[in-house]
C-alpha positions in Angstrom: -92.1 -33.0 -13.2 -90.0 -33.4 -10.1 -86.9 -31.2 -9.7 -83.7 -32.3 -11.3 -82.0 -32.9 -8.1 -84.6 -35.5 -7.1 -83.8 -37.5 -10.2 -80.1 -37.7 -9.5 -78.9 -40.9 -7.9 -75.6 -41.3 -6.0 -73.6 -44.2 -7.1 -71.8 -46.0 -4.3 -68.0 -45.6 -4.2 -66.7 -48.8 -5.7 -63.0 -48.3 -4.8 -60.7 -46.3 -2.5 -58.4 -43.7 -4.0 -54.9 -45.1 -4.6 -51.8 -43.0 -4.8 -49.7 -43.6 -7.9 -47.2 -46.3 -7.3 -43.6 -44.9 -6.9 -40.6 -47.0 -7.4 -37.7 -45.7 -5.2 -34.3 -46.4 -6.6 -31.7 -46.8 -3.8 -29.0 -45.9 -6.2 -30.2 -42.3 -6.0 -28.6 -42.1 -2.5 -25.3 -42.5 -4.1 -25.8 -39.3 -6.1 -28.0 -37.2 -3.8 -26.2 -37.6 -0.5 -22.8 -36.5 -1.8 -24.4 -33.5 -3.4 -26.2 -32.6 -0.2 -22.9 -33.0 1.7 -21.1 -30.7 -0.7 -23.9 -28.1 -0.5 -23.9 -28.2 3.3 -20.1 -27.9 3.5 -20.3 -25.0 1.1 -22.9 -23.2 3.3 -20.8 -23.8 6.5 -17.6 -22.6 4.8 -19.3 -19.6 3.4 -20.7 -18.6 6.8 -17.4 -19.1 8.5 -15.5 -17.0 5.9 -18.2 -14.3 6.1 -17.7 -14.2 9.9 -14.0 -14.0 9.6 -14.2 -11.2 7.0 -16.7 -9.3 9.1 -14.4 -9.6 12.1 -11.5 -8.1 10.2 -13.6 -5.2 8.9 -15.0 -4.5 12.4 -11.5 -4.6 13.8 -10.4 -2.0 11.3 -13.5 0.1 12.0 -12.7 0.2 15.7 -9.1 1.2 14.9 -10.3 3.9 12.5 -8.5 2.3 9.6 -11.2 2.6 7.0 -9.9 5.2 4.6 -7.8 3.8 1.7 -4.7 5.7 0.9 -5.0 5.7 -2.9 -6.7 3.8 -5.7 -9.1 1.1 -4.4 -12.2 -0.9 -5.4 -15.8 0.0 -4.7 -18.3 -2.8 -5.0 -21.8 -2.4 -6.4 -23.8 -4.9 -4.3 -26.6 -5.0 -7.0 -24.2 -6.4 -9.5 -22.0 -8.5 -7.2 -22.6 -12.3 -7.3 -20.5 -13.1 -4.3 -18.5 -15.6 -6.4 -15.2 -14.6 -4.7 -13.3 -14.1 -8.0 -12.1 -10.7 -6.8 -10.9 -12.1 -3.5 -8.7 -14.8 -5.2 -7.5 -12.4 -7.9 -6.0 -9.9 -5.3 -2.3 -10.6 -5.0 -2.4 -9.8 -1.2 -5.3 -12.4 -0.7 -6.7 -10.5 2.3 -7.8 -7.1 1.1 -11.3 -8.2 0.0 -13.7 -10.6 1.6 -17.2 -12.0 1.1 -19.7 -10.8 3.7 -23.3 -12.0 3.5 -22.8 -13.1 0.0 -21.3 -9.8 -1.3 -17.7 -8.7 -1.8 -16.4 -6.0 0.5 -13.2 -4.1 1.1 -12.1 -5.4 4.6 -8.5 -4.1 4.7 -8.9 -0.6 3.3 -5.6 0.9 4.3 -3.6 -2.0 2.9 -5.0 -1.8 -0.6 -2.4 -0.6 -3.2 -4.8 -0.3 -6.1 -3.6 -3.4 -8.0 -6.8 -3.5 -10.0 -6.8 -7.3 -10.5 -10.1 -7.5 -8.6 -11.9 -5.3 -11.1 -10.4 -7.3 -14.0 -11.5 -10.6 -12.5 -15.1 -9.6 -11.7 -17.4 -11.3 -14.2 -20.3 -8.8 -13.8 -18.3 -5.5 -13.7 -19.4 -4.9 -10.2 -16.1 -3.3 -9.1 -15.0 0.3 -9.9 -11.5 1.6 -9.0 -11.7 5.0 -7.5 -9.5 7.6 -5.6 -10.6 8.8 -2.2 -13.9 8.4 -0.4 -17.0 10.5 0.2 -15.4 11.7 3.5 -11.7 11.8 2.7 -10.3 13.2 -0.5 -7.1 12.1 -2.2 -5.0 14.8 -3.9 -3.8 13.7 -7.4 -1.7 15.8 -9.7 -3.3 16.9 -12.9 -1.3 15.2 -15.7 -1.4 15.1 -19.5 -1.4 11.8 -21.4 2.5 12.2 -21.5 2.6 12.5 -17.7 3.5 16.2 -17.9 2.1 18.5 -15.2 0.6 22.0 -15.7 4.2 23.3 -15.2 5.8 22.9 -18.6 8.8 20.5 -18.4 7.8 19.1 -15.1 6.7 15.4 -15.2 5.4 12.9 -12.7 5.4 9.1 -12.9 4.6 6.3 -10.4 3.1 6.3 -7.0 2.8 10.1 -6.7 0.5 10.1 -9.7 -1.8 7.6 -8.0 -0.4 4.3 -9.4 1.8 2.6 -6.9 2.1 -0.8 -8.5 5.5 -1.9 -9.7 4.3 -2.8 -13.2 2.4 0.4 -13.6 5.2 2.5 -12.2 7.8 0.9 -14.6 5.5 1.5 -17.5 4.9 5.1 -16.6 8.6 5.8 -16.1 9.3 4.2 -19.4 6.7 6.3 -21.3 7.5 9.5 -19.4 11.1 9.4 -20.5 10.1 9.1 -24.2 8.0 12.4 -23.8 10.9 14.0 -21.9 13.4 13.1 -24.6 11.2 14.7 -27.2 10.7 17.8 -25.0 14.4 18.2 -24.2 15.4 18.3 -27.8 13.2 21.3 -28.4 14.5 23.3 -25.4 17.6 25.5 -25.2 20.5 24.1 -23.2 23.8 25.4 -22.0 26.9 24.5 -20.1 26.1 22.1 -17.2 22.4 22.0 -18.1 21.0 18.5 -17.9 18.3 17.1 -20.2 16.5 15.8 -17.2 16.8 15.5 -13.4 15.1 12.4 -12.1 13.9 12.5 -8.5 13.3 9.0 -7.0 15.0 5.6 -7.5 12.0 3.3 -7.2 10.6 1.3 -10.1 9.4 4.4 -12.0 12.7 6.3 -11.4 14.8 3.3 -12.4 12.8 2.7 -15.6 13.1 6.4 -16.5 16.9 6.4 -15.8 17.5 3.4 -18.0 15.4 5.0 -20.7 17.6 8.1 -20.4 20.7 6.1 -20.8 19.2 4.3 -23.8 18.3 7.7 -25.4 21.7 9.2 -24.6 20.2 12.0 -22.4 22.3 13.9 -19.9 20.7 13.2 -16.5 21.2 12.7 -12.8 19.0 10.5 -10.6 18.7 11.4 -6.9 16.9 9.8 -4.0 16.5 10.9 -0.4 16.7 7.3 0.8 18.0 4.1 -0.8 17.5 1.9 -3.9 14.0 0.5 -4.4 11.7 3.3 -3.3 8.7 2.2 -1.2 9.7 -1.5 -1.7 12.9 -0.9 0.3 10.8 -0.1 3.4 8.6 -3.2 3.3 9.1 -5.6 6.2 11.8 -8.2 5.8 10.6 -11.3 3.8 7.4 -9.6 2.6 6.2 -11.0 -0.7 6.0 -8.5 -3.5 3.5 -9.2 -6.3 3.7 -7.8 -9.7 3.1 -8.7 -13.4 5.5 -8.9 -16.3 6.9 -5.5 -17.3 9.4 -4.1 -19.8 12.5 -2.3 -18.6 14.6 -0.2 -21.0 18.0 -1.8 -21.7 16.8 -5.0 -19.9 13.7 -6.1 -21.8 10.8 -8.0 -20.5 11.0 -8.9 -16.8 8.9 -11.8 -15.8 8.3 -12.3 -12.1 5.0 -12.8 -10.4 5.8 -13.3 -6.7 9.1 -12.5 -5.2 10.3 -11.5 -1.8 11.4 -7.9 -1.0 15.0 -9.1 -0.8 14.8 -10.8 -4.1 13.4 -7.8 -5.8 16.0 -5.5 -4.3 18.7 -7.9 -5.4 17.2 -7.7 -8.9 17.5 -3.9 -8.9 21.1 -4.1 -7.7 21.8 -6.4 -10.6 20.2 -4.0 -13.0 22.4 -1.2 -11.7 25.5 -3.4 -12.1 24.6 -4.5 -15.6 23.7 -1.0 -17.0 26.2 1.2 -15.1 23.4 3.3 -13.6 24.7 5.3 -10.7 22.0 7.1 -8.7 22.9 9.6 -5.9 21.4 8.2 -2.7 20.8 9.9 0.6 20.3 13.2 -1.3 17.1 15.1 -0.6 15.6 17.7 -2.9 15.1 21.0 -1.0 13.6 23.2 -3.7 12.8 23.3 -7.4 12.5 26.7 -9.2 12.4 28.0 -12.7 15.4 30.1 -13.7 15.4 31.6 -17.2 14.7 28.6 -19.5 15.6 25.8 -17.2 14.9 24.4 -13.7 17.2 24.9 -10.8 17.1 22.0 -8.4 18.7 22.4 -5.0 19.4 19.2 -3.0 21.0 18.6 0.3 24.4 18.1 -1.4 24.4 20.1 -4.7 22.6 22.4 -7.1 21.6 21.2 -10.6 20.2 22.9 -13.7 18.0 20.9 -16.0 15.7 21.4 -19.0 13.1 19.0 -17.5 12.4 17.3 -14.2 10.7 14.0 -13.5 9.3 13.4 -10.1 9.2 9.6 -9.4 8.7 9.8 -5.7 6.2 8.1 -3.3 3.1 9.6 -1.9 4.4 9.3 1.7 7.0 11.9 0.9 9.3 12.8 3.8 9.0 10.9 7.2 7.3 13.0 9.8 10.0 14.2 12.2 9.7 14.7 16.0 11.3 18.1 15.9 13.4 17.6 19.0 17.1 18.2 19.7 19.3 15.3 18.8 17.0 13.9 16.1 19.8 14.4 13.5 21.9 11.7 15.3 22.7 8.6 13.2 20.9 6.3 15.6 17.5 7.8 14.7 15.6 6.1 11.8 12.1 6.4 10.6 11.3 2.8 9.5 12.1 -0.7 10.7 14.0 -2.5 8.0 15.7 -5.4 9.7 14.8 -6.3 13.3 17.8 -8.6 13.6 20.2 -5.6 13.6 18.8 -4.5 16.9 19.6 -7.8 18.8 21.2 -6.9 22.1 20.3 -3.2 21.8 18.3 -0.8 23.9 15.6 0.5 21.5 12.9 3.2 21.8 10.0 3.0 19.3 8.0 6.2 19.0 4.4 6.0 17.7 1.0 4.4 18.4 -0.1 3.0 15.0 0.3 -0.4 13.5 3.8 0.3 12.1 5.0 1.3 15.6 3.5 -1.7 17.4 4.7 -4.1 14.8 8.2 -2.7 15.0 8.3 -2.9 18.8 7.0 -6.5 18.8 9.4 -7.7 16.1 12.4 -6.1 17.9 11.4 -7.4 21.3 11.5 -10.9 19.8 15.2 -10.6 19.0 17.6 -11.9 21.7 18.9 -9.6 24.3 16.9 -6.5 23.3 15.4 -3.9 25.7 12.4 -2.3 24.0 10.3 0.7 25.1 7.5 2.3 23.1 6.5 5.9 23.6 3.1 7.3 22.5 1.5 10.6 23.3 -2.0 9.1 23.5 -3.5 7.1 26.4 -4.3 4.1 24.2 -3.4 2.7 20.8 -6.7 3.6 19.2 -5.5 3.5 15.6 -3.9 0.1 15.7 -5.4 -3.3 14.9 -6.5 -5.5 17.7 -4.0 -8.3 16.9 -1.1 -5.8 17.2 -2.5 -4.4 20.4 -2.9 -7.9 21.9 0.6 -9.0 20.9 2.1 -5.9 22.4 0.2 -6.5 25.6 1.5 -10.1 25.8 5.1 -9.0 25.4 4.6 -6.2 27.9 3.2 -8.6 30.5 6.3 -10.8 29.9 8.5 -7.8 30.6 9.9 -7.7 27.0 8.4 -4.3 26.1 8.0 -1.3 28.4 5.0 0.8 27.6 5.2 4.6 28.0 1.7 5.8 27.1 1.0 9.5 27.6 4.6 10.4 26.9 6.6 12.6 24.5 10.2 12.7 23.5 12.0 15.8 24.6 15.6 15.2 23.6 17.8 12.5 22.0 21.3 12.1 23.3 24.0 9.7 22.0 23.5 7.2 24.9 20.0 8.2 26.2 16.6 9.7 25.5 14.8 12.3 27.6 11.0 12.1 27.8 8.0 13.5 29.6 6.0 10.6 30.9 2.6 11.6 32.5 4.0 15.1 33.0 7.1 13.8 34.8 10.6 13.9 33.3 12.4 10.6 32.8 15.6 9.4 31.0 16.0 6.1 29.2 19.4 4.6 28.4 19.3 4.1 24.7 21.2 2.8 21.6 18.6 3.3 18.8 15.4 5.2 18.2 12.8 4.3 15.5 10.2 7.0 14.8 7.0 5.6 13.3 5.0 8.8 13.1 3.9 8.5 9.4 4.9 10.7 6.5 4.4 14.2 5.3 2.5 14.2 2.0 4.4 16.1 -0.6 1.4 18.3 -1.3 3.1 21.5 0.1 6.2 20.7 -1.9 4.2 20.3 -5.1 2.3 23.5 -4.5 5.5 25.4 -4.0 6.6 24.3 -7.5 3.2 25.4 -8.9 1.8 21.9 -9.7 -2.0 21.8 -9.7 -3.7 19.1 -7.8 -7.2 17.6 -8.0 -8.9 16.2 -4.9 -10.8 13.0 -5.7 -13.7 12.1 -3.4 -14.5 8.5 -4.4 -14.1 9.2 -8.2 -12.1 7.6 -11.0 
């Protein structure tokens, strides 16, 4: 029998393979092309925004501005979808950005710990923390009633790590309730206050109104003016906050107001309630004497059962420590550049605040502006501020005095050392932008315990 393969016969191919017939509907173009266009536009826009965000972050890295001052977000890239909800939720609209499809903190030093980014994140990819792995942030140890380890000493607001207006108001309101309960249990005496409130920002105002409401004997002092940190914001700066409840006033509903509008609101509150803080009065020391606190200020000495510290984290402006610094023409913040029109002004410092102050004053009519900085370059300032300063310097509107130090301030002049050579500038006003002294030493002198946070909650 022949092999099987010999019995097989190949049948001739009767027809060619034909692909299945496809009917193309031109109407699909009406739907597909717009979708493709939207997708392409989204990709281009995403890449453009990513490049912008990365440029901002690189600029801050080069300037050394990468350490947040207080509470700030940390993003878990494994959970982040890159949807941008956190970017749009942030009131400042520029603190976070999307880089390569993931959220990132691109303006670390400008973050105030609003927390809206964490609330808006749909995947819980954001955690709010204090400090970083390389730079710790000192936070006072507080009880749930905002009392420190020193019995009778309370802290509310920015000093406790929460600088937001809404949070500060709420903490001041809650703290005064605990203080009222505490004061009733403590012995008093002639001239002994129930509470001395230090600071007249949102927390201090809320606490003061609560003290009036509860008929407590109190005094509110502030080393500066009404409004706390807000008062030192640049003119016209928008201040974002959420609805909050003020004692004696009720619920306050404002979402986005200018600095001037908010300060006007605080002025109205003082007028309506009769609150009379003591401004331009700095606390020199606080000590425990018998059963009460003795608080020595630059103008008086007070005795109080309890003390509430509602001060900012920046504490006291860093002085130059030179003769003549006590003159009235020396200030430590730029409030309103227009007041310097036609004046001869010296700005001292090399950071962003100094460069911004010099540029804004130079833009006023008739000003003569000089900037003195001990360094040879503005290494800790953003590129946009350095570039703007250079433009104005080339136009002759700002005189740069790098590698210089102030030696003495006189009523009509300032003596400096510039590149090891003495020089004198005719001068009307001096603005010192050398940062602030954190109140850590002051708190330690009182006995308040601090905890250093290195990127932890």
